[in-house]
C-alpha positions as CSV (number, residue, x, y, z in Angstrom):
1,X,1.6,9.8,16.6
2,X,1.6,12.9,18.8
3,X,3.8,15.9,18.4
4,X,5.7,17.2,21.4
5,X,3.1,19.9,21.9
6,X,0.4,17.2,22.2
7,X,-1.2,17.7,18.8
8,X,-1.8,15.0,16.3
9,X,0.9,14.4,13.7
10,X,0.9,12.5,10.4
11,X,0.9,8.8,10.5
12,X,4.1,8.8,8.5
13,X,7.2,10.7,9.8
14,X,8.5,10.8,6.3
15,X,5.3,12.4,5.0
16,X,5.6,15.0,7.8
17,X,9.2,15.9,6.8
18,X,8.6,16.3,3.1
19,X,5.0,17.8,3.1
20,X,6.2,21.4,3.4
21,X,8.2,20.8,0.2
22,X,5.0,19.7,-1.7
23,X,6.1,16.1,-1.9
24,X,3.7,13.3,-0.9
25,X,5.0,10.1,0.6
26,X,2.9,6.9,0.3
27,X,3.7,3.2,0.4
28,X,2.2,0.2,-1.3
29,X,2.2,-3.2,0.3
30,X,1.6,-5.9,-2.2
31,X,0.6,-9.3,-1.0
32,X,0.7,-12.5,-3.1
33,X,1.3,-11.3,-6.7
34,X,1.6,-13.6,-9.7
35,X,5.2,-13.5,-10.6
36,X,8.0,-15.9,-11.6
37,X,9.3,-16.0,-8.0
38,X,6.3,-17.5,-6.2
39,X,7.2,-19.7,-3.3
40,X,6.1,-23.4,-3.0
41,X,2.8,-23.5,-1.1
42,X,1.5,-20.2,-2.5
43,X,-1.7,-21.9,-3.8
44,X,-2.5,-23.1,-0.3
45,X,-2.2,-19.5,1.0
46,X,-4.5,-18.4,-1.8
47,X,-7.1,-21.0,-0.9
48,X,-6.9,-20.5,2.9
49,X,-6.0,-16.9,3.5
50,X,-7.1,-14.6,0.6
51,X,-10.8,-13.8,0.5
52,X,-10.7,-13.1,-3.3
53,X,-9.3,-16.6,-3.8
54,X,-6.8,-15.5,-6.4
55,X,-3.3,-14.0,-6.8
56,X,-3.0,-10.3,-7.7
57,X,-1.4,-9.3,-10.9
58,X,1.6,-7.0,-11.6
59,X,-0.9,-4.8,-13.5
60,X,-3.1,-4.4,-10.5
61,X,-0.1,-3.2,-8.5
62,X,0.9,-0.8,-11.3
63,X,-2.6,0.6,-11.4
64,X,-2.4,1.6,-7.7
65,X,1.0,3.2,-8.3
66,X,-0.4,5.1,-11.3
67,X,-3.3,6.3,-9.3
68,X,-0.9,7.7,-6.7
69,X,0.9,9.7,-9.4
70,X,-2.3,11.3,-10.7
71,X,-4.2,14.4,-9.6
72,X,-7.0,12.3,-8.1
73,X,-4.7,11.3,-5.3
74,X,-3.4,14.8,-4.6
75,X,-4.7,14.7,-1.0
76,X,-3.3,11.2,-0.3
77,X,-0.1,11.4,1.8
78,X,1.3,9.2,4.6
79,X,-0.8,6.2,3.5
80,X,0.1,2.6,3.1
81,X,-2.1,0.9,0.6
82,X,-2.6,-2.8,0.9
83,X,-2.9,-4.7,-2.3
84,X,-3.6,-8.2,-1.1
85,X,-7.1,-9.3,-2.0
86,X,-8.2,-8.9,1.6
87,X,-5.6,-11.2,3.1
88,X,-4.8,-8.8,5.9
89,X,-8.3,-7.5,6.8
């Protein structure tokens, strides 16, 4: 994105709005995760589209969320983190 003055702005308008308040805005984008609501045909997607050849787990998604809450991610803002085993590379 570009600001009206021609300078670069954040990739996330929400992050740009809240950053002065010390709030960080990030998103997670889980792919195929092993849950009770898997759709028919999911196994075919895993075999054909996911390089890691397996479903993700809820714990793996939770681990990413946990990381975003810790000090080690203090400079991460305006990011969308894909959790999909390489499906959308």
